[in-house]
Backbone and ligand atoms as CSV (ligand in chain L), in Angstrom:
chain,resi,resn,atom,element,x,y,z
A,1,MET,N,N,104.175,96.846,107.192
A,1,MET,CA,C,105.598,97.275,107.235
A,1,MET,C,C,106.069,97.596,105.764
A,2,ASN,N,N,107.086,98.308,105.606
A,2,ASN,CA,C,107.604,98.487,104.224
A,2,ASN,C,C,109.104,98.744,104.446
A,3,PRO,N,N,109.932,97.724,104.022
A,3,PRO,CA,C,111.368,97.749,104.186
A,3,PRO,C,C,111.987,98.645,103.094
A,4,ALA,N,N,111.177,99.684,102.613
A,4,ALA,CA,C,111.555,100.611,101.545
A,4,ALA,C,C,111.317,100.146,100.226
A,5,ILE,N,N,110.727,98.907,100.001
A,5,ILE,CA,C,110.473,98.415,98.680
A,5,ILE,C,C,109.001,98.158,98.590
A,6,LEU,N,N,108.283,98.966,97.805
A,6,LEU,CA,C,106.881,98.742,97.736
A,6,LEU,C,C,106.698,97.388,96.822
A,7,GLY,N,N,105.508,96.759,97.018
A,7,GLY,CA,C,105.201,95.643,96.293
A,7,GLY,C,C,105.563,95.847,94.789
A,8,ILE,N,N,105.764,94.750,94.094
A,8,ILE,CA,C,106.133,94.862,92.681
A,8,ILE,C,C,105.219,95.691,91.990
A,9,ASP,N,N,103.947,95.672,92.253
A,9,ASP,CA,C,102.995,96.490,91.618
A,9,ASP,C,C,102.662,97.755,92.481
A,10,ALA,N,N,103.474,98.056,93.409
A,10,ALA,CA,C,103.267,99.255,94.259
A,10,ALA,C,C,101.917,99.326,94.899
A,11,SER,N,N,101.457,98.181,95.438
A,11,SER,CA,C,100.224,98.193,96.047
A,11,SER,C,C,100.355,97.844,97.447
A,12,PHE,N,N,99.299,98.300,98.322
A,12,PHE,CA,C,99.227,97.967,99.659
A,12,PHE,C,C,98.026,97.012,99.834
A,13,ILE,N,N,98.191,96.059,100.616
A,13,ILE,CA,C,97.093,95.137,100.955
A,13,ILE,C,C,96.240,95.552,102.125
A,14,TYR,N,N,94.954,95.551,101.979
A,14,TYR,CA,C,94.072,96.009,103.104
A,14,TYR,C,C,93.609,94.736,103.742
A,15,ASN,N,N,94.044,94.604,105.043
A,15,ASN,CA,C,93.629,93.556,105.790
A,15,ASN,C,C,92.505,93.939,106.741
A,16,LYS,N,N,91.408,93.277,106.674
A,16,LYS,CA,C,90.158,93.676,107.441
A,16,LYS,C,C,90.495,93.457,108.943
A,17,GLY,N,N,90.122,94.444,109.757
A,17,GLY,CA,C,90.427,94.313,111.039
A,17,GLY,C,C,89.184,94.369,111.933
A,18,ALA,N,N,89.370,94.535,113.223
A,18,ALA,CA,C,88.248,94.521,114.175
A,18,ALA,C,C,87.505,95.868,114.305
A,19,PHE,N,N,88.104,96.946,113.813
A,19,PHE,CA,C,87.470,98.241,113.802
A,19,PHE,C,C,86.143,98.263,112.912
A,20,VAL,N,N,85.386,99.275,113.316
A,20,VAL,CA,C,84.190,99.506,112.267
A,20,VAL,C,C,84.864,99.961,111.024
A,21,ALA,N,N,84.162,99.873,109.963
A,21,ALA,CA,C,84.679,100.220,108.580
A,21,ALA,C,C,85.281,101.489,108.552
A,22,THR,N,N,84.672,102.478,109.042
A,22,THR,CA,C,85.199,103.870,108.872
A,22,THR,C,C,86.510,104.028,109.524
A,23,GLN,N,N,86.657,103.574,110.815
A,23,GLN,CA,C,87.948,103.589,111.477
A,23,GLN,C,C,89.073,102.821,110.714
A,24,ALA,N,N,88.633,101.711,110.191
A,24,ALA,CA,C,89.630,100.838,109.554
A,24,ALA,C,C,90.100,101.482,108.283
A,25,ASP,N,N,89.178,102.194,107.536
A,25,ASP,CA,C,89.393,102.957,106.350
A,25,ASP,C,C,90.512,103.967,106.710
A,26,MET,N,N,90.264,104.716,107.736
A,26,MET,CA,C,91.091,105.888,108.054
A,26,MET,C,C,92.554,105.222,108.629
A,27,ASP,N,N,92.492,104.286,109.314
A,27,ASP,CA,C,93.763,103.717,109.738
A,27,ASP,C,C,94.543,103.242,108.616
A,28,PHE,N,N,93.874,102.569,107.629
A,28,PHE,CA,C,94.532,101.997,106.478
A,28,PHE,C,C,95.138,103.115,105.784
A,29,LYS,N,N,94.492,104.216,105.428
A,29,LYS,CA,C,95.100,105.362,104.768
A,29,LYS,C,C,96.319,105.974,105.564
A,30,LEU,N,N,96.196,106.003,106.739
A,30,LEU,CA,C,97.306,106.634,107.488
A,30,LEU,C,C,98.528,105.662,107.436
A,31,VAL,N,N,98.269,104.291,107.711
A,31,VAL,CA,C,99.374,103.245,107.709
A,31,VAL,C,C,99.942,103.364,106.259
A,32,ALA,N,N,99.056,103.359,105.116
A,32,ALA,CA,C,99.609,103.354,103.758
A,32,ALA,C,C,100.440,104.448,103.543
A,33,ALA,N,N,100.047,105.598,103.977
A,33,ALA,CA,C,100.853,106.954,103.825
A,33,ALA,C,C,102.162,106.762,104.481
A,34,HIS,N,N,102.077,106.225,105.713
A,34,HIS,CA,C,103.426,106.045,106.523
A,34,HIS,C,C,104.302,105.054,105.717
A,35,GLU,N,N,103.757,103.968,105.292
A,35,GLU,CA,C,104.588,102.930,104.631
A,35,GLU,C,C,105.108,103.442,103.336
A,36,PHE,N,N,104.317,104.220,102.551
A,36,PHE,CA,C,104.813,104.842,101.360
A,36,PHE,C,C,106.042,105.761,101.741
A,37,GLY,N,N,105.836,106.494,102.799
A,37,GLY,CA,C,106.850,107.498,103.218
A,37,GLY,C,C,108.217,106.850,103.562
A,38,HIS,N,N,108.191,105.501,103.947
A,38,HIS,CA,C,109.483,104.805,104.165
A,38,HIS,C,C,110.296,104.859,102.889
A,39,SER,N,N,109.688,104.690,101.694
A,39,SER,CA,C,110.274,104.513,100.516
A,39,SER,C,C,110.972,105.931,100.211
A,40,VAL,N,N,110.318,106.985,100.544
A,40,VAL,CA,C,110.860,108.351,100.312
A,40,VAL,C,C,112.096,108.534,101.285
A,41,LEU,N,N,111.895,108.146,102.418
A,41,LEU,CA,C,113.042,108.413,103.409
A,41,LEU,C,C,114.164,107.554,103.125
A,42,MET,N,N,114.000,106.359,102.667
A,42,MET,CA,C,115.037,105.420,102.243
A,42,MET,C,C,115.840,106.023,101.217
A,43,TYR,N,N,115.172,106.410,100.158
A,43,TYR,CA,C,115.748,107.035,98.930
A,43,TYR,C,C,116.616,108.323,99.349
A,44,ALA,N,N,116.057,109.025,100.159
A,44,ALA,CA,C,116.598,110.429,100.494
A,44,ALA,C,C,117.658,110.304,101.554
A,45,GLY,N,N,117.558,109.363,102.475
A,45,GLY,CA,C,118.522,109.357,103.520
A,45,GLY,C,C,118.960,108.084,104.095
A,46,GLY,N,N,118.495,106.957,103.513
A,46,GLY,CA,C,118.940,105.658,103.815
A,46,GLY,C,C,118.323,105.082,105.041
A,47,ILE,N,N,118.844,103.989,105.505
A,47,ILE,CA,C,118.133,103.096,106.559
A,47,ILE,C,C,117.978,103.733,107.859
A,48,PHE,N,N,118.966,104.681,108.285
A,48,PHE,CA,C,118.698,105.288,109.580
A,48,PHE,C,C,117.632,106.282,109.636
A,49,LEU,N,N,117.472,106.963,108.497
A,49,LEU,CA,C,116.326,107.928,108.308
A,49,LEU,C,C,114.967,107.224,108.242
A,50,SER,N,N,114.971,106.125,107.377
A,50,SER,CA,C,113.740,105.424,107.212
A,50,SER,C,C,113.458,104.374,108.279
A,51,TRP,N,N,114.193,103.437,108.503
A,51,TRP,CA,C,113.891,102.370,109.544
A,51,TRP,C,C,114.020,103.076,110.897
A,52,GLY,N,N,114.818,104.098,111.029
A,52,GLY,CA,C,115.069,104.733,112.243
A,52,GLY,C,C,113.973,105.790,112.511
A,53,HIS,N,N,112.942,105.948,111.642
A,53,HIS,CA,C,111.829,106.880,111.890
A,53,HIS,C,C,112.233,108.248,112.176
A,54,LYS,N,N,113.242,108.682,111.382
A,54,LYS,CA,C,113.748,110.047,111.585
A,54,LYS,C,C,114.453,110.275,112.952
A,55,GLY,N,N,115.040,109.219,113.370
A,55,GLY,CA,C,115.735,109.358,114.636
A,55,GLY,C,C,114.930,108.979,115.921
A,56,SER,N,N,113.698,108.609,115.769
A,56,SER,CA,C,112.906,108.309,116.947
A,56,SER,C,C,112.889,106.949,117.320
A,57,THR,N,N,113.448,105.931,116.527
A,57,THR,CA,C,113.458,104.512,116.755
A,57,THR,C,C,114.891,104.027,116.583
A,58,ASN,N,N,115.064,102.827,117.312
A,58,ASN,CA,C,116.199,101.959,116.849
A,58,ASN,C,C,115.892,101.385,115.510
A,59,PRO,N,N,116.874,101.641,114.514
A,59,PRO,CA,C,116.515,101.143,113.106
A,59,PRO,C,C,116.277,99.645,113.007
A,60,ILE,N,N,116.756,98.838,113.886
A,60,ILE,CA,C,116.619,97.384,113.584
A,60,ILE,C,C,115.584,96.952,114.557
A,61,LEU,N,N,115.405,97.305,115.795
A,61,LEU,CA,C,114.463,96.827,116.807
A,61,LEU,C,C,113.048,97.518,116.712
A,62,GLN,N,N,113.054,98.730,116.069
A,62,GLN,CA,C,111.957,99.544,115.898
A,62,GLN,C,C,111.424,100.069,117.203
A,63,SER,N,N,112.218,99.997,118.248
A,63,SER,CA,C,111.788,100.538,119.595
A,63,SER,C,C,112.090,101.982,119.757
A,64,VAL,N,N,111.281,102.669,120.541
A,64,VAL,CA,C,111.600,104.145,120.596
A,64,VAL,C,C,112.793,104.319,121.494
A,65,LYS,N,N,113.546,105.361,121.259
A,65,LYS,CA,C,114.690,105.751,122.052
A,65,LYS,C,C,114.322,106.372,123.328
A,66,SER,N,N,115.162,106.401,124.209
A,66,SER,CA,C,114.930,107.179,125.486
A,66,SER,C,C,114.641,108.651,125.211
A,67,THR,N,N,115.251,109.093,124.166
A,67,THR,CA,C,115.090,110.560,123.874
A,67,THR,C,C,113.895,110.859,123.004
A,68,THR,N,N,113.194,109.841,122.674
A,68,THR,CA,C,111.998,110.057,121.773
A,68,THR,C,C,110.863,110.746,122.666
A,69,PRO,N,N,110.238,111.864,122.197
A,69,PRO,CA,C,109.192,112.466,122.966
A,69,PRO,C,C,107.968,111.778,122.816
A,70,GLY,N,N,106.924,112.083,123.674
A,70,GLY,CA,C,105.666,111.711,123.593
A,70,GLY,C,C,104.935,112.467,122.429
A,71,TYR,N,N,103.713,112.184,122.198
A,71,TYR,CA,C,102.976,112.886,121.181
A,71,TYR,C,C,102.866,114.349,121.508
A,72,PRO,N,N,102.919,115.233,120.613
A,72,PRO,CA,C,102.719,116.649,120.883
A,72,PRO,C,C,101.339,116.854,121.431
A,73,GLU,N,N,101.265,117.885,122.429
A,73,GLU,CA,C,99.957,118.120,123.013
A,73,GLU,C,C,98.992,118.641,121.876
A,74,LYS,N,N,99.445,119.476,121.058
A,74,LYS,CA,C,98.557,120.039,120.042
A,74,LYS,C,C,99.486,120.059,118.680
A,75,GLY,N,N,98.744,120.476,117.606
A,75,GLY,CA,C,99.536,120.689,116.374
A,75,GLY,C,C,99.761,119.411,115.624
A,76,ALA,N,N,100.599,119.490,114.649
A,76,ALA,CA,C,100.897,118.462,113.637
A,76,ALA,C,C,101.664,117.263,114.412
A,77,ILE,N,N,101.322,116.098,113.937
A,77,ILE,CA,C,101.962,114.836,114.440
A,77,ILE,C,C,102.686,114.337,113.224
A,78,ASP,N,N,104.103,114.200,113.291
A,78,ASP,CA,C,104.821,113.803,112.109
A,78,ASP,C,C,104.499,112.367,111.711
A,79,LEU,N,N,104.000,112.320,110.482
A,79,LEU,CA,C,103.609,111.020,109.943
A,79,LEU,C,C,104.672,109.952,110.024
A,80,MET,N,N,105.952,110.349,109.846
A,80,MET,CA,C,106.999,109.321,109.813
A,80,MET,C,C,107.813,109.165,111.143
A,81,LYS,N,N,107.448,109.789,112.165
A,81,LYS,CA,C,108.132,109.494,113.473
A,81,LYS,C,C,107.275,108.576,114.360
A,82,TYR,N,N,107.941,107.878,115.277
A,82,TYR,CA,C,107.357,107.274,116.344
A,82,TYR,C,C,107.394,108.167,117.588
A,83,TYR,N,N,106.342,108.012,118.391
A,83,TYR,CA,C,106.327,108.826,119.719
A,83,TYR,C,C,106.267,107.809,120.755
A,84,ASP,N,N,106.701,108.243,121.895
A,84,ASP,CA,C,106.860,107.317,123.117
A,84,ASP,C,C,105.467,107.522,123.877
A,85,TRP,N,N,104.662,106.390,123.758
A,85,TRP,CA,C,103.392,106.338,124.379
A,85,TRP,C,C,103.492,106.537,125.857
A,86,SER,N,N,104.676,106.131,126.512
A,86,SER,CA,C,104.677,106.133,127.946
A,86,SER,C,C,104.796,107.677,128.437
A,87,LYS,N,N,105.133,108.594,127.496
A,87,LYS,CA,C,105.334,109.892,127.899
A,87,LYS,C,C,104.090,110.746,127.603
A,88,SER,N,N,103.381,110.547,126.467
A,88,SER,CA,C,102.150,111.120,126.268
A,88,SER,C,C,101.395,110.367,125.067
A,89,ARG,N,N,100.091,110.313,125.068
A,89,ARG,CA,C,99.341,109.629,124.175
A,89,ARG,C,C,98.354,110.526,123.524
A,90,VAL,N,N,97.799,110.136,122.348
A,90,VAL,CA,C,96.727,110.845,121.788
A,90,VAL,C,C,95.677,109.742,121.439
A,91,ASP,N,N,94.505,110.211,121.247
A,91,ASP,CA,C,93.408,109.280,120.898
A,91,ASP,C,C,93.406,108.937,119.374
A,92,PHE,N,N,92.741,108.036,118.953
A,92,PHE,CA,C,92.680,107.638,117.473
A,92,PHE,C,C,92.339,108.819,116.650
A,93,MET,N,N,91.222,109.508,117.002
A,93,MET,CA,C,90.791,110.548,116.067
A,93,MET,C,C,91.840,111.689,115.995
A,94,ARG,N,N,92.528,112.080,117.103
A,94,ARG,CA,C,93.524,113.109,117.032
A,94,ARG,C,C,94.698,112.673,116.166
A,95,ARG,N,N,94.998,111.343,116.165
A,95,ARG,CA,C,96.126,110.856,115.427
A,95,ARG,C,C,95.673,110.964,113.912
A,96,MET,N,N,94.438,110.492,113.671
A,96,MET,CA,C,94.063,110.644,112.194
A,96,MET,C,C,93.942,111.989,111.772
A,97,LYS,N,N,93.518,112.955,112.641
A,97,LYS,CA,C,93.324,114.357,112.190
A,97,LYS,C,C,94.501,115.088,112.036
A,98,ASP,N,N,95.480,114.914,112.889
A,98,ASP,CA,C,96.717,115.818,112.884
A,98,ASP,C,C,97.934,115.110,112.310
A,99,SER,N,N,97.881,113.918,112.037
A,99,SER,CA,C,99.122,113.289,111.380
A,99,SER,C,C,99.351,113.768,109.983
A,100,THR,N,N,100.548,114.238,109.746
A,100,THR,CA,C,100.782,114.892,108.494
A,100,THR,C,C,102.167,114.549,107.957
A,101,ALA,N,N,102.346,114.723,106.682
A,101,ALA,CA,C,103.792,114.533,106.142
A,101,ALA,C,C,104.338,115.952,106.430
A,102,MET,N,N,105.484,115.972,107.012
A,102,MET,CA,C,106.169,117.258,107.312
A,102,MET,C,C,106.709,117.911,106.043
A,103,GLU,N,N,106.938,119.168,106.073
A,103,GLU,CA,C,107.391,119.981,104.906
A,103,GLU,C,C,108.790,119.334,104.354
A,104,ILE,N,N,109.676,118.965,105.296
A,104,ILE,CA,C,110.966,118.335,104.876
A,104,ILE,C,C,110.747,116.965,104.054
A,105,ASP,N,N,109.747,116.317,104.482
A,105,ASP,CA,C,109.509,115.044,103.846
A,105,ASP,C,C,108.808,115.325,102.414
A,106,ILE,N,N,108.048,116.310,102.266
A,106,ILE,CA,C,107.404,116.629,101.060
A,106,ILE,C,C,108.488,117.150,100.085
A,107,LYS,N,N,109.476,117.956,100.608
A,107,LYS,CA,C,110.631,118.217,99.721
A,107,LYS,C,C,111.468,117.059,99.406
A,108,ARG,N,N,111.610,116.116,100.267
A,108,ARG,CA,C,112.333,114.907,99.881
A,108,ARG,C,C,111.571,114.216,98.862
A,109,LEU,N,N,110.301,114.024,98.932
A,109,LEU,CA,C,109.506,113.417,97.858
A,109,LEU,C,C,109.630,114.212,96.507
A,110,ILE,N,N,109.557,115.461,96.482
A,110,ILE,CA,C,109.712,116.179,95.305
A,110,ILE,C,C,111.155,116.063,94.748
A,111,TRP,N,N,112.170,116.132,95.634
A,111,TRP,CA,C,113.521,115.922,95.200
A,111,TRP,C,C,113.754,114.520,94.616
A,112,SER,N,N,113.148,113.560,95.387
A,112,SER,CA,C,113.394,112.138,94.813
A,112,SER,C,C,112.626,111.917,93.583
A,113,SER,N,N,111.732,112.655,93.181
A,113,SER,CA,C,110.990,112.386,91.929
A,113,SER,C,C,111.710,112.801,90.788
A,114,GLN,N,N,112.761,113.578,90.942
A,114,GLN,CA,C,113.672,114.010,89.955
A,114,GLN,C,C,112.919,114.751,88.788
A,115,ILE,N,N,112.068,115.695,89.285
A,115,ILE,CA,C,111.293,116.509,88.263
A,115,ILE,C,C,112.271,117.283,87.443
A,116,LYS,N,N,112.000,117.451,86.308
A,116,LYS,CA,C,112.855,118.318,85.427
A,116,LYS,C,C,111.878,119.463,84.983
A,117,TRP,N,N,112.034,120.793,85.397
A,117,TRP,CA,C,111.228,121.762,85.065
A,117,TRP,C,C,111.633,122.340,83.644
A,118,LEU,N,N,110.521,122.547,83.001
A,118,LEU,CA,C,110.708,123.085,81.527
A,118,LEU,C,C,110.955,124.621,81.658
A,119,LYS,N,N,111.661,125.197,80.700
A,119,LYS,CA,C,111.925,126.671,80.781
A,119,LYS,C,C,110.756,127.317,80.123
L,1,ZN,ZN,ZN,107.467,102.921,110.008
């Protein structure tokens, strides 16, 4: 989890799990990207955007809302949203392959970096 504050040294801790190494590595990368994304969402839109997973969860309980859709049948899976598993599921490899930072979140990252363009 990331309550929007990365560790003091901005590191993520890799906890060995029960998966084989390749799956654990992929899962770690996806979770790390998601957790880093919380910092971007918190900066750009506050607790409801970040802890609320862009409106897909209750910000405090982290439970999906009744309006939260299941995973999309095809195409991109929003890295920063939760999906309702009771409505539709995807397998591990599909989640790894199609999870992506959405364009709006990339724009939020660029905006929050406060880049100053040289003339
Ligand atoms: Zn999250």
